[in-house]
Structures are given as structure tokens and as C-alpha cells.
N, CA, C and O atoms as CSV, one atom per row, in Angstrom:
chain,resi,resn,atom,element,x,y,z
A,1,MET,N,N,1.372,-1.385,0.113
A,1,MET,CA,C,-0.004,-0.027,-0.286
A,1,MET,C,C,0.886,0.714,-0.048
A,1,MET,O,O,1.881,0.350,0.578
A,2,SER,N,N,0.675,2.182,-0.598
A,2,SER,CA,C,1.018,3.495,-0.669
A,2,SER,C,C,0.991,4.058,0.649
A,2,SER,O,O,0.643,3.429,1.648
A,3,ARG,N,N,1.481,5.623,0.633
A,3,ARG,CA,C,1.131,6.172,1.810
A,3,ARG,C,C,-0.130,7.063,2.077
A,3,ARG,O,O,-0.560,7.698,3.040
A,4,VAL,N,N,-0.515,6.828,0.831
A,4,VAL,CA,C,-2.965,7.907,0.793
A,4,VAL,C,C,-3.401,6.432,0.557
A,4,VAL,O,O,-4.252,6.302,-0.323
A,5,ASN,N,N,-2.856,4.969,1.353
A,5,ASN,CA,C,-4.008,4.006,1.303
A,5,ASN,C,C,-4.466,3.915,-0.245
A,5,ASN,O,O,-5.671,4.076,-0.437
A,6,HIS,N,N,-3.878,3.744,-1.054
A,6,HIS,CA,C,-4.283,3.697,-2.242
A,6,HIS,C,C,-3.781,1.953,-3.045
A,6,HIS,O,O,-3.211,1.347,-2.138
A,7,PRO,N,N,-3.795,1.560,-3.606
A,7,PRO,CA,C,-3.653,0.338,-3.904
A,7,PRO,C,C,-2.017,1.055,-4.666
A,7,PRO,O,O,-1.650,2.228,-4.600
A,8,ASP,N,N,-1.383,0.028,-5.265
A,8,ASP,CA,C,0.398,0.370,-5.666
A,8,ASP,C,C,0.373,0.130,-6.500
A,8,ASP,O,O,0.071,-1.012,-6.849
A,9,THR,N,N,0.711,1.178,-7.389
A,9,THR,CA,C,0.629,0.454,-8.786
A,9,THR,C,C,1.980,0.564,-9.287
A,9,THR,O,O,2.887,1.001,-8.579
A,10,LEU,N,N,2.234,-0.003,-11.071
A,10,LEU,CA,C,3.798,-0.143,-10.917
A,10,LEU,C,C,4.784,1.059,-10.888
A,10,LEU,O,O,6.002,1.044,-10.706
A,11,VAL,N,N,3.883,2.179,-11.131
A,11,VAL,CA,C,4.965,3.153,-11.282
A,11,VAL,C,C,5.054,3.553,-9.838
A,11,VAL,O,O,6.178,4.054,-9.830
A,12,THR,N,N,4.557,3.668,-8.487
A,12,THR,CA,C,4.792,4.090,-7.212
A,12,THR,C,C,5.679,2.784,-6.716
A,12,THR,O,O,6.690,2.973,-6.039
A,13,LEU,N,N,5.330,1.693,-7.015
A,13,LEU,CA,C,6.355,0.793,-6.778
A,13,LEU,C,C,7.721,1.172,-7.203
A,13,LEU,O,O,8.685,1.019,-6.452
A,14,LEU,N,N,7.824,1.684,-8.444
A,14,LEU,CA,C,9.076,1.672,-8.786
A,14,LEU,C,C,9.691,3.081,-8.616
A,14,LEU,O,O,10.922,3.080,-8.593
A,15,ARG,N,N,8.993,4.460,-8.474
A,15,ARG,CA,C,9.672,5.816,-7.266
A,15,ARG,C,C,9.739,4.779,-6.197
A,15,ARG,O,O,10.918,4.696,-5.852
A,16,GLU,N,N,8.895,3.842,-5.433
A,16,GLU,CA,C,9.591,3.833,-3.830
A,16,GLU,C,C,10.961,3.142,-4.269
A,16,GLU,O,O,12.001,3.790,-4.151
A,17,ILE,N,N,10.986,1.834,-4.776
A,17,ILE,CA,C,11.662,1.293,-4.966
A,17,ILE,C,C,13.755,2.854,-5.477
A,17,ILE,O,O,14.915,2.930,-5.074
A,18,GLN,N,N,13.064,3.433,-6.259
A,18,GLN,CA,C,13.899,4.300,-7.011
A,18,GLN,C,C,14.538,4.984,-5.367
A,18,GLN,O,O,15.662,5.085,-4.875
A,19,ARG,N,N,13.323,5.300,-4.974
A,19,ARG,CA,C,13.596,6.573,-3.392
A,19,ARG,C,C,14.812,5.505,-3.255
A,19,ARG,O,O,15.665,5.379,-4.134
A,20,ARG,N,N,14.796,4.808,-2.141
A,20,ARG,CA,C,15.239,3.182,-1.798
A,20,ARG,C,C,16.774,3.468,-1.712
A,20,ARG,O,O,17.651,3.931,-0.982
A,21,LEU,N,N,16.516,2.853,-3.016
A,21,LEU,CA,C,17.740,2.977,-3.656
A,21,LEU,C,C,19.062,4.160,-3.498
A,21,LEU,O,O,20.250,3.874,-3.351
A,22,ARG,N,N,18.525,5.407,-3.569
A,22,ARG,CA,C,18.747,6.967,-3.859
A,22,ARG,C,C,19.652,6.860,-2.076
A,22,ARG,O,O,20.871,7.010,-2.008
A,23,VAL,N,N,18.871,6.613,-0.934
A,23,VAL,CA,C,18.507,6.215,0.458
A,23,VAL,C,C,19.871,5.979,0.555
A,23,VAL,O,O,20.754,6.834,0.629
A,24,LEU,N,N,20.053,4.218,0.546
A,24,LEU,CA,C,21.147,3.212,0.464
A,24,LEU,C,C,22.453,3.841,-0.441
A,24,LEU,O,O,23.631,3.518,-0.289
A,25,GLU,N,N,22.126,4.443,-1.041
A,25,GLU,CA,C,23.284,4.793,-2.567
A,25,GLU,C,C,24.145,6.361,-1.268
A,25,GLU,O,O,25.328,6.478,-0.948
A,26,GLY,N,N,22.817,7.355,-0.818
A,26,GLY,CA,C,23.776,8.321,0.055
A,26,GLY,C,C,24.268,7.755,1.134
A,26,GLY,O,O,25.351,8.269,1.409
A,27,THR,N,N,23.902,6.772,2.007
A,27,THR,CA,C,24.670,6.140,3.563
A,27,THR,C,C,26.146,4.999,3.167
A,27,THR,O,O,26.876,4.444,3.988
A,28,ARG,N,N,26.207,4.939,1.876
A,28,ARG,CA,C,26.847,3.618,1.061
A,28,ARG,C,C,28.227,5.214,1.576
A,28,ARG,O,O,29.001,4.957,2.498
A,29,HIS,N,N,28.303,6.283,1.065
A,29,HIS,CA,C,29.347,6.855,1.013
A,29,HIS,C,C,30.046,7.613,2.604
A,29,HIS,O,O,31.175,7.651,3.094
A,30,THR,N,N,28.884,8.063,2.958
A,30,THR,CA,C,28.985,8.630,4.580
A,30,THR,C,C,29.519,7.037,5.338
A,30,THR,O,O,30.479,7.109,6.104
A,31,ALA,N,N,28.809,5.511,5.070
A,31,ALA,CA,C,29.634,4.689,5.509
A,31,ALA,C,C,31.382,4.420,5.486
A,31,ALA,O,O,32.049,4.159,6.487
A,32,ALA,N,N,31.855,4.542,4.228
A,32,ALA,CA,C,32.961,3.997,3.940
A,32,ALA,C,C,33.730,5.155,4.187
A,32,ALA,O,O,34.937,5.021,3.980
A,33,ALA,N,N,33.291,6.387,4.623
A,33,ALA,CA,C,34.275,7.565,4.898
A,33,ALA,C,C,34.514,7.295,6.952
A,33,ALA,O,O,35.553,7.290,7.613
A,34,PHE,N,N,32.988,7.100,7.407
A,34,PHE,CA,C,33.257,6.707,8.656
A,34,PHE,C,C,34.404,5.628,9.156
A,34,PHE,O,O,35.127,5.837,10.129
A,35,ALA,N,N,34.475,3.988,8.021
A,35,ALA,CA,C,35.358,3.306,8.157
A,35,ALA,C,C,36.601,3.576,7.904
A,35,ALA,O,O,37.602,3.118,8.455
A,36,ALA,N,N,36.510,4.413,6.967
A,36,ALA,CA,C,37.692,4.782,6.384
A,36,ALA,C,C,38.574,5.729,7.933
A,36,ALA,O,O,39.756,5.634,8.266
A,37,ALA,N,N,38.042,6.136,8.249
A,37,ALA,CA,C,38.481,7.405,9.609
A,37,ALA,C,C,38.606,6.431,10.936
A,37,ALA,O,O,39.191,6.930,11.897
A,38,ALA,N,N,38.198,5.331,11.045
A,38,ALA,CA,C,38.393,4.467,11.800
A,38,ALA,C,C,39.638,3.735,11.844
A,38,ALA,O,O,40.431,3.624,12.779
A,39,ALA,N,N,39.670,3.342,10.890
A,39,ALA,CA,C,40.521,2.325,10.594
A,39,ALA,C,C,41.979,3.568,10.588
A,39,ALA,O,O,42.946,2.808,10.541
A,40,GLU,N,N,42.226,4.209,10.599
A,40,GLU,CA,C,42.906,5.693,10.978
A,40,GLU,C,C,43.778,5.480,12.769
A,40,GLU,O,O,43.035,5.513,13.750
A,41,PRO,N,N,44.699,5.360,12.895
A,41,PRO,CA,C,45.323,5.944,14.424
A,41,PRO,C,C,44.756,7.079,15.017
A,41,PRO,O,O,45.479,8.031,14.723
A,42,ALA,N,N,43.706,7.485,15.789
A,42,ALA,CA,C,43.580,8.495,15.880
A,42,ALA,C,C,44.696,9.223,16.741
A,42,ALA,O,O,44.904,8.503,17.718
A,43,PRO,N,N,45.918,10.938,16.808
A,43,PRO,CA,C,47.040,11.065,17.095
A,43,PRO,C,C,46.733,10.734,18.781
A,43,PRO,O,O,45.640,10.338,19.187
A,44,ALA,N,N,47.700,10.935,19.488
A,44,ALA,CA,C,47.676,11.343,20.866
A,44,ALA,C,C,47.308,12.490,21.565
A,44,ALA,O,O,48.352,12.791,22.143
A,45,LEU,N,N,46.837,12.951,21.734
A,45,LEU,CA,C,45.825,14.269,22.769
A,45,LEU,C,C,45.903,14.158,24.049
A,45,LEU,O,O,45.175,13.343,24.616
A,46,ALA,N,N,46.928,15.067,24.875
A,46,ALA,CA,C,47.176,15.316,25.976
A,46,ALA,C,C,46.825,16.948,26.514
A,46,ALA,O,O,46.820,17.866,25.693
A,47,PHE,N,N,46.522,17.203,28.057
A,47,PHE,CA,C,46.176,18.124,28.757
A,47,PHE,C,C,47.179,18.490,29.134
A,47,PHE,O,O,47.971,17.709,29.661
A,48,GLN,N,N,47.425,19.716,28.982
A,48,GLN,CA,C,48.821,20.419,29.767
A,48,GLN,C,C,47.780,21.157,30.746
A,48,GLN,O,O,46.618,21.509,30.547
A,49,PRO,N,N,48.771,21.286,32.093
A,49,PRO,CA,C,48.998,22.278,33.147
A,49,PRO,C,C,48.489,23.846,33.399
A,49,PRO,O,O,49.110,24.874,33.669
A,50,ALA,N,N,47.365,23.620,33.231
A,50,ALA,CA,C,47.013,25.271,33.178
A,50,ALA,C,C,47.514,26.426,33.445
A,50,ALA,O,O,47.796,27.421,32.777
A,51,ARG,N,N,47.596,26.054,34.824
A,51,ARG,CA,C,48.379,26.665,36.537
A,51,ARG,C,C,50.498,26.995,35.764
A,51,ARG,O,O,51.409,26.168,35.791
A,52,PRO,N,N,50.541,28.269,35.278
A,52,PRO,CA,C,52.255,28.759,34.896
A,52,PRO,C,C,53.054,27.633,35.900
A,52,PRO,O,O,53.883,26.863,35.414
A,53,GLN,N,N,52.669,27.617,37.554
A,53,GLN,CA,C,53.259,27.473,38.471
A,53,GLN,C,C,53.565,25.889,37.970
A,53,GLN,O,O,54.745,25.540,37.949
A,54,ASP,N,N,52.472,24.878,37.547
A,54,ASP,CA,C,52.793,23.941,37.156
A,54,ASP,C,C,53.755,23.079,35.536
A,54,ASP,O,O,54.068,21.959,35.132
A,55,TRP,N,N,53.857,24.430,35.156
A,55,TRP,CA,C,54.508,24.673,33.588
A,55,TRP,C,C,56.740,23.918,33.779
A,55,TRP,O,O,57.757,24.344,34.326
A,56,PRO,N,N,56.448,22.968,33.126
A,56,PRO,CA,C,58.133,22.807,33.185
A,56,PRO,C,C,58.818,23.909,33.143
A,56,PRO,O,O,58.437,24.651,32.238
A,57,GLY,N,N,60.040,24.479,34.025
A,57,GLY,CA,C,60.921,24.969,33.963
A,57,GLY,C,C,62.436,25.111,34.476
A,57,GLY,O,O,62.928,24.224,35.173
A,58,THR,N,N,62.853,25.773,34.263
A,58,THR,CA,C,64.247,25.760,34.465
A,58,THR,C,C,65.271,27.091,34.863
A,58,THR,O,O,65.747,27.837,34.008
A,59,THR,N,N,65.494,27.220,36.270
A,59,THR,CA,C,66.076,28.211,36.732
A,59,THR,C,C,67.816,28.478,36.412
A,59,THR,O,O,68.559,29.172,37.106
A,60,ALA,N,N,68.296,27.512,34.838
A,60,ALA,CA,C,70.086,27.589,34.487
A,60,ALA,C,C,70.013,28.462,33.257
A,60,ALA,O,O,69.218,28.652,32.336
A,61,THR,N,N,71.316,28.957,33.689
A,61,THR,CA,C,71.344,29.923,32.428
A,61,THR,C,C,71.717,29.494,31.205
A,61,THR,O,O,71.685,30.259,30.241
A,62,ASP,N,N,72.160,28.074,31.091
A,62,ASP,CA,C,72.130,27.569,29.870
A,62,ASP,C,C,70.422,26.260,29.001
A,62,ASP,O,O,69.516,25.509,29.363
A,63,TRP,N,N,71.070,26.869,27.732
A,63,TRP,CA,C,69.860,26.107,27.443
A,63,TRP,C,C,69.016,24.731,28.406
A,63,TRP,O,O,69.775,23.979,29.017
A,64,THR,N,N,68.390,24.620,28.445
A,64,THR,CA,C,67.489,23.241,28.401
A,64,THR,C,C,66.307,23.111,28.184
A,64,THR,O,O,65.231,23.700,28.283
A,65,PRO,N,N,67.084,21.519,27.627
A,65,PRO,CA,C,65.097,21.220,27.297
A,65,PRO,C,C,64.101,20.940,28.487
A,65,PRO,O,O,64.320,20.925,29.698
A,66,LEU,N,N,62.830,20.701,27.708
A,66,LEU,CA,C,61.741,21.305,28.789
A,66,LEU,C,C,61.114,20.202,28.127
A,66,LEU,O,O,61.084,19.102,28.681
A,67,VAL,N,N,60.688,20.356,27.174
A,67,VAL,CA,C,59.538,19.132,26.325
A,67,VAL,C,C,60.276,19.079,24.771
A,67,VAL,O,O,61.162,19.744,24.234
A,68,ARG,N,N,59.552,18.098,24.413
A,68,ARG,CA,C,60.225,17.136,23.821
A,68,ARG,C,C,59.162,16.165,23.211
A,68,ARG,O,O,58.514,15.334,23.847
A,69,LEU,N,N,59.082,16.450,21.668
A,69,LEU,CA,C,58.115,15.488,20.693
A,69,LEU,C,C,58.116,14.830,19.828
A,69,LEU,O,O,58.267,15.460,18.782
A,70,LEU,N,N,58.012,13.741,19.703
A,70,LEU,CA,C,58.196,12.839,18.418
A,70,LEU,C,C,57.476,12.996,17.472
A,70,LEU,O,O,56.278,12.969,17.757
A,71,THR,N,N,57.818,13.213,16.032
A,71,THR,CA,C,56.594,13.757,14.934
A,71,THR,C,C,56.736,13.216,13.813
A,71,THR,O,O,57.930,12.961,13.656
A,72,ARG,N,N,56.063,12.876,12.857
A,72,ARG,CA,C,55.796,12.434,11.662
A,72,ARG,C,C,56.564,14.025,11.134
A,72,ARG,O,O,56.840,15.122,11.621
A,73,PRO,N,N,56.683,13.202,9.669
A,73,PRO,CA,C,57.325,14.349,8.049
A,73,PRO,C,C,56.366,15.758,8.325
A,73,PRO,O,O,55.356,15.422,8.943
A,74,GLY,N,N,56.386,16.741,8.138
A,74,GLY,CA,C,55.024,17.260,7.826
A,74,GLY,C,C,54.848,19.607,9.017
A,74,GLY,O,O,55.461,20.241,9.876
A,75,ALA,N,N,54.135,19.703,8.490
A,75,ALA,CA,C,54.338,21.516,8.463
A,75,ALA,C,C,53.743,21.618,10.399
A,75,ALA,O,O,53.366,20.454,10.540
A,76,PHE,N,N,53.503,22.284,11.734
A,76,PHE,CA,C,53.245,22.508,12.718
A,76,PHE,C,C,53.113,23.774,12.891
A,76,PHE,O,O,53.525,24.458,11.955
A,77,VAL,N,N,52.532,24.499,14.065
A,77,VAL,CA,C,53.115,25.589,14.016
A,77,VAL,C,C,52.794,25.591,15.962
A,77,VAL,O,O,51.650,25.482,16.404
A,78,VAL,N,N,53.760,25.702,16.674
A,78,VAL,CA,C,54.247,25.685,17.640
A,78,VAL,C,C,53.828,26.259,18.229
A,78,VAL,O,O,54.491,27.284,18.065
A,79,VAL,N,N,52.766,26.585,19.271
A,79,VAL,CA,C,52.517,27.219,20.288
A,79,VAL,C,C,53.123,27.816,21.553
A,79,VAL,O,O,53.327,27.088,22.524
A,80,LEU,N,N,53.365,28.884,21.572
A,80,LEU,CA,C,54.346,28.515,23.248
A,80,LEU,C,C,53.604,29.590,24.608
A,80,LEU,O,O,53.403,30.802,24.673
A,81,GLU,N,N,53.490,29.070,25.044
A,81,GLU,CA,C,53.212,30.014,26.691
A,81,GLU,C,C,54.029,29.671,27.472
A,81,GLU,O,O,54.209,28.647,28.132
A,82,ALA,N,N,54.797,31.100,27.306
A,82,ALA,CA,C,55.852,30.959,28.530
A,82,ALA,C,C,55.578,32.255,29.645
A,82,ALA,O,O,54.789,33.177,29.435
A,83,VAL,N,N,56.291,32.118,30.677
A,83,VAL,CA,C,56.393,33.112,31.920
A,83,VAL,C,C,57.971,33.227,32.198
A,83,VAL,O,O,58.642,32.243,31.886
A,84,ALA,N,N,58.595,34.287,32.730
A,84,ALA,CA,C,59.675,34.214,33.599
A,84,ALA,C,C,59.697,34.795,34.622
A,84,ALA,O,O,58.804,35.635,34.732
A,85,ASP,N,N,60.494,34.678,35.601
A,85,ASP,CA,C,60.164,35.391,37.017
A,85,ASP,C,C,60.728,37.065,36.613
A,85,ASP,O,O,60.169,38.162,36.592
A,86,SER,N,N,62.427,36.473,36.257
A,86,SER,CA,C,63.274,38.051,35.827
A,86,SER,C,C,63.267,38.264,34.587
A,86,SER,O,O,62.997,39.450,34.397
A,87,GLY,N,N,63.509,37.440,33.169
A,87,GLY,CA,C,63.388,37.344,31.932
A,87,GLY,C,C,64.344,35.922,32.054
A,87,GLY,O,O,64.794,35.219,32.960
A,88,GLY,N,N,64.360,35.954,30.600
A,88,GLY,CA,C,64.486,34.519,30.021
A,88,GLY,C,C,64.513,34.853,28.516
A,88,GLY,O,O,64.514,35.960,27.978
A,89,GLU,N,N,64.539,33.336,27.845
A,89,GLU,CA,C,64.620,33.082,26.395
A,89,GLU,C,C,63.844,31.885,26.235
A,89,GLU,O,O,63.555,31.697,27.416
A,90,VAL,N,N,63.415,31.138,25.736
A,90,VAL,CA,C,62.542,30.146,24.906
A,90,VAL,C,C,62.974,30.026,23.255
A,90,VAL,O,O,62.889,30.995,22.500
A,91,ARG,N,N,63.414,28.783,22.854
A,91,ARG,CA,C,63.578,28.700,21.678
A,91,ARG,C,C,63.392,26.641,21.304
A,91,ARG,O,O,63.759,25.614,21.875
A,92,VAL,N,N,62.683,26.958,20.147
A,92,VAL,CA,C,61.944,25.746,19.192
A,92,VAL,C,C,63.296,25.559,18.504
A,92,VAL,O,O,63.872,26.430,17.852
A,93,VAL,N,N,63.868,23.927,18.800
A,93,VAL,CA,C,64.814,23.419,18.327
A,93,VAL,C,C,64.589,22.178,17.010
A,93,VAL,O,O,64.687,21.025,17.430
A,94,VAL,N,N,64.308,22.314,15.521
A,94,VAL,CA,C,63.577,21.676,15.092
A,94,VAL,C,C,64.924,20.296,14.387
A,94,VAL,O,O,65.753,20.544,13.511
A,95,ASP,N,N,64.782,19.182,14.970
A,95,ASP,CA,C,65.304,18.176,13.881
A,95,ASP,C,C,67.561,18.495,14.411
A,95,ASP,O,O,68.619,18.310,13.811
A,96,GLY,N,N,67.217,18.945,15.597
A,96,GLY,CA,C,68.576,19.549,16.137
A,96,GLY,C,C,69.156,21.114,15.406
A,96,GLY,O,O,70.285,21.578,15.565
A,97,GLU,N,N,68.151,21.669,14.672
A,97,GLU,CA,C,68.558,23.013,13.967
A,97,GLU,C,C,67.525,24.163,15.192
A,97,GLU,O,O,66.309,23.975,15.248
A,98,VAL,N,N,67.939,24.867,15.747
A,98,VAL,CA,C,66.823,26.645,16.330
A,98,VAL,C,C,66.185,26.641,15.520
A,98,VAL,O,O,66.463,25.975,14.523
A,99,ALA,N,N,64.983,27.434,15.609
A,99,ALA,CA,C,63.986,27.607,14.648
A,99,ALA,C,C,64.074,28.434,14.547
A,99,ALA,O,O,64.351,28.984,13.481
A,100,GLU,N,N,63.768,29.305,16.268
A,100,GLU,CA,C,63.361,30.062,16.887
A,100,GLU,C,C,63.411,30.819,18.173
A,100,GLU,O,O,62.349,30.635,18.768
A,101,THR,N,N,64.371,31.744,18.965
A,101,THR,CA,C,64.238,32.149,20.047
A,101,THR,C,C,63.169,33.518,20.232
A,101,THR,O,O,62.721,34.378,19.474
A,102,VAL,N,N,63.069,33.255,21.385
A,102,VAL,CA,C,61.860,34.459,21.750
A,102,VAL,C,C,62.136,34.965,22.894
A,102,VAL,O,O,63.002,34.295,23.456
A,103,ALA,N,N,61.742,35.964,23.572
A,103,ALA,CA,C,62.588,36.587,24.869
A,103,ALA,C,C,60.706,36.742,25.565
A,103,ALA,O,O,59.570,37.035,25.191
A,104,VAL,N,N,61.635,36.210,27.026
A,104,VAL,CA,C,60.489,35.746,27.764
A,104,VAL,C,C,60.467,36.696,28.998
A,104,VAL,O,O,61.446,36.807,29.736
A,105,THR,N,N,59.048,37.521,29.229
A,105,THR,CA,C,59.005,38.607,30.176
A,105,THR,C,C,58.650,37.498,31.475
A,105,THR,O,O,58.881,36.308,31.691
A,106,GLY,N,N,57.851,38.781,32.300
A,106,GLY,CA,C,57.475,37.849,33.817
A,106,GLY,C,C,55.427,38.281,33.448
A,106,GLY,O,O,54.720,38.075,34.434
A,107,ASP,N,N,54.698,38.790,32.208
A,107,ASP,CA,C,53.667,38.028,31.959
A,107,ASP,C,C,53.756,37.084,31.085
A,107,ASP,O,O,54.675,36.829,30.307
A,108,VAL,N,N,52.581,36.485,31.275
A,108,VAL,CA,C,52.441,35.228,30.423
A,108,VAL,C,C,52.030,35.474,28.889
A,108,VAL,O,O,50.927,35.980,28.681
A,109,GLY,N,N,52.862,35.141,27.800
A,109,GLY,CA,C,53.413,35.311,26.503
A,109,GLY,C,C,52.919,34.249,25.415
A,109,GLY,O,O,53.740,33.346,25.253
A,110,ARG,N,N,51.666,34.140,24.565
A,110,ARG,CA,C,51.839,33.315,23.907
A,110,ARG,C,C,52.187,33.613,22.583
A,110,ARG,O,O,51.664,34.585,22.038
A,111,HIS,N,N,53.273,32.677,21.790
A,111,HIS,CA,C,54.228,33.354,20.688
A,111,HIS,C,C,54.085,31.954,19.952
A,111,HIS,O,O,54.049,30.945,20.656
A,112,GLU,N,N,53.983,31.818,18.295
A,112,GLU,CA,C,53.764,30.473,17.697
A,112,GLU,C,C,54.919,30.663,16.537
A,112,GLU,O,O,55.448,31.648,16.022
A,113,VAL,N,N,55.022,29.559,16.413
A,113,VAL,CA,C,56.281,29.938,15.310
A,113,VAL,C,C,55.969,28.432,14.318
A,113,VAL,O,O,56.251,27.260,14.566
A,114,ALA,N,N,55.321,29.015,13.210
A,114,ALA,CA,C,55.691,27.672,12.297
A,114,ALA,C,C,57.369,27.054,11.734
A,114,ALA,O,O,58.488,27.510,11.501
A,115,VAL,N,N,56.773,25.976,11.723
A,115,VAL,CA,C,58.504,24.058,11.718
A,115,VAL,C,C,57.937,23.536,10.297
A,115,VAL,O,O,56.728,23.309,10.314
A,116,THR,N,N,58.363,23.388,9.510
A,116,THR,CA,C,58.047,21.577,9.182
A,116,THR,C,C,59.126,21.022,9.851
A,116,THR,O,O,60.212,21.587,9.722
A,117,ALA,N,N,59.019,19.694,10.771
A,117,ALA,CA,C,59.835,18.617,11.564
A,117,ALA,C,C,59.516,16.968,10.606
A,117,ALA,O,O,58.467,16.483,10.182
A,118,SER,N,N,61.283,16.374,10.541
A,118,SER,CA,C,60.605,14.967,9.766
A,118,SER,C,C,60.930,14.486,11.319
A,118,SER,O,O,60.223,13.485,11.439
A,119,ALA,N,N,61.778,14.723,12.824
A,119,ALA,CA,C,61.423,13.861,12.978
A,119,ALA,C,C,61.185,14.025,14.872
A,119,ALA,O,O,60.639,13.205,15.610
A,120,GLU,N,N,61.658,15.042,15.159
A,120,GLU,CA,C,61.906,15.837,16.619
A,120,GLU,C,C,61.711,17.751,16.518
A,120,GLU,O,O,62.304,18.560,15.804
A,121,LEU,N,N,60.737,17.929,17.458
A,121,LEU,CA,C,60.318,19.176,17.906
A,121,LEU,C,C,61.049,18.916,19.481
A,121,LEU,O,O,61.092,17.818,20.036
A,122,VAL,N,N,61.686,20.399,20.126
A,122,VAL,CA,C,62.401,20.182,21.091
A,122,VAL,C,C,62.584,22.042,21.611
A,122,VAL,O,O,63.225,22.991,21.160
A,123,VAL,N,N,61.347,21.785,23.122
A,123,VAL,CA,C,61.722,23.516,23.235
A,123,VAL,C,C,62.319,23.471,24.221
A,123,VAL,O,O,62.237,22.546,25.030
A,124,ALA,N,N,63.218,24.730,24.362
A,124,ALA,CA,C,64.515,24.419,25.288
A,124,ALA,C,C,63.899,25.960,25.602
A,124,ALA,O,O,63.189,26.590,24.818
A,125,ALA,N,N,64.395,26.477,27.109
A,125,ALA,CA,C,64.896,27.158,27.770
A,125,ALA,C,C,65.745,27.882,28.679
A,125,ALA,O,O,66.122,27.207,29.637
A,126,ARG,N,N,66.027,28.719,28.652
A,126,ARG,CA,C,66.916,29.168,29.455
A,126,ARG,C,C,67.029,31.081,30.659
A,126,ARG,O,O,66.733,32.223,30.308
A,127,ARG,N,N,67.526,30.606,31.902
A,127,ARG,CA,C,67.227,32.837,32.602
A,127,ARG,C,C,68.462,33.486,32.151
A,127,ARG,O,O,69.667,33.242,32.095
A,128,THR,N,N,67.505,34.568,31.808
A,128,THR,CA,C,68.752,35.383,31.952
A,128,THR,C,C,68.935,36.321,31.939
A,128,THR,O,O,69.698,36.982,31.234
A,129,GLY,N,N,67.538,36.886,33.583
A,129,GLY,CA,C,67.360,37.703,34.507
A,129,GLY,C,C,68.683,37.409,36.261
A,129,GLY,O,O,69.392,36.466,36.614
A,130,ALA,N,N,68.522,38.153,36.579
A,130,ALA,CA,C,69.748,37.384,37.931
A,130,ALA,C,C,69.465,36.636,38.580
A,130,ALA,O,O,70.330,35.920,39.085
A,131,THR,N,N,67.585,36.392,38.975
A,131,THR,CA,C,67.706,35.173,39.884
A,131,THR,C,C,65.759,34.603,39.290
A,131,THR,O,O,65.233,35.453,38.572
A,132,GLY,N,N,65.055,33.592,39.523
A,132,GLY,CA,C,63.920,33.352,38.892
A,132,GLY,C,C,64.485,32.230,38.235
A,132,GLY,O,O,65.643,31.827,38.126
A,133,SER,N,N,62.788,31.601,37.598
A,133,SER,CA,C,62.847,30.866,37.032
A,133,SER,C,C,62.688,30.947,35.475
A,133,SER,O,O,63.150,32.016,35.077
A,134,VAL,N,N,62.140,30.099,34.363
A,134,VAL,CA,C,61.253,30.360,33.217
A,134,VAL,C,C,60.675,29.190,32.778
A,134,VAL,O,O,61.282,28.160,32.485
A,135,ARG,N,N,59.356,29.395,32.737
A,135,ARG,CA,C,58.311,28.190,32.195
A,135,ARG,C,C,57.918,28.258,31.337
A,135,ARG,O,O,57.718,29.412,30.957
A,136,VAL,N,N,57.572,27.285,30.526
A,136,VAL,CA,C,57.035,27.335,29.383
A,136,VAL,C,C,56.303,25.600,28.750
A,136,VAL,O,O,56.856,24.514,28.574
A,137,THR,N,N,54.660,26.121,28.535
A,137,THR,CA,C,54.154,25.195,28.233
A,137,THR,C,C,53.921,24.877,26.331
A,137,THR,O,O,53.990,25.918,25.678
A,138,ALA,N,N,53.749,23.989,25.760
A,138,ALA,CA,C,53.833,24.022,24.235
A,138,ALA,C,C,53.070,23.249,23.456
A,138,ALA,O,O,53.097,22.038,23.677
A,139,PHE,N,N,52.341,23.697,22.528
A,139,PHE,CA,C,51.674,22.659,21.771
A,139,PHE,C,C,51.673,22.386,20.716
A,139,PHE,O,O,51.999,23.372,20.055
A,140,ALA,N,N,51.385,21.141,19.824
A,140,ALA,CA,C,52.438,21.748,18.410
A,140,ALA,C,C,50.801,21.484,17.414
A,140,ALA,O,O,50.511,20.288,17.444
A,141,LEU,N,N,50.222,21.957,16.962
A,141,LEU,CA,C,48.833,22.109,16.018
A,141,LEU,C,C,49.783,21.728,14.596
A,141,LEU,O,O,50.923,22.176,14.474
A,142,PRO,N,N,48.986,20.631,13.303
A,142,PRO,CA,C,49.544,20.364,12.903
A,142,PRO,C,C,49.386,21.471,11.339
A,142,PRO,O,O,48.387,22.174,11.494
A,143,GLY,N,N,49.847,21.670,10.435
A,143,GLY,CA,C,49.773,23.001,9.931
A,143,GLY,C,C,50.452,23.259,8.354
A,143,GLY,O,O,50.429,24.380,7.848
């Protein structure tokens, strides 16, 4: 029976079959995309400490590696948030080469560094002021 309680004709049956076929074909592409996404391993994501006093830091005047990320080849944007008690510097090292160095002050500052890495990203810091520490948190976003 059709939707209006009349006997089905060959034409109405054919239209209903065509409608169902369109619905099935539309979901097939969605299901294939979902299956492909599910088969791909998801990247590991981790939360960073929110309070600057919980971030990794150093009181050394020499460059000290604070955080490290092993990567697959590709482009990244490294987002740094850093704070220093008196003064300091933070740098991003990409596969052993210094990509960029930024000065750090007493206020929490956010810096973005665009890099292309093939193996490793390291964020290092050092104190340049008389006393205190330099603290850093870093995020690497595919870019």
C-alpha cells in the first residue's frame, strides 16, 4: 500500500524502489568515509597543566630542554606560552636546528612558530635575568 492508502501501481512501486536506492547509495559513501576514518589511528592528545607554576621550567642560565615531541614529517605550528620571574628566552629546536628564539618576560606570553619537522621538536629555555625561573608549555598543531 502506498502512503495515501491506495493500491500500489507499478509506477508507485518503481518510485519507491528508486527512492530507497538513493537513500542506500547516499549512506554507502558516509559509511565508507566513517570506516576509513575509524581504521586510521587517532593522534594521541594530552592536556597541559593550566597554571604556569605547574609548567616545566628551569633556573639554569644554559639552554635546558623542557619538552620534546617526536613527530612524523610535516608542517606544524608550535604554540608556546611562557613566563619568567625576571627574564629569559625560549627557543624551538627542530631536528637539531634552532628554528626561533623568543624573549620571555614576567607576563604570560603566547608565541606561534611555524616549522616543518621530520623527526623531533624540542622546546628549550634559559634564564637571562638575575634570579628566578623560566616556565614553558607548548602545543604542536598540524599546520
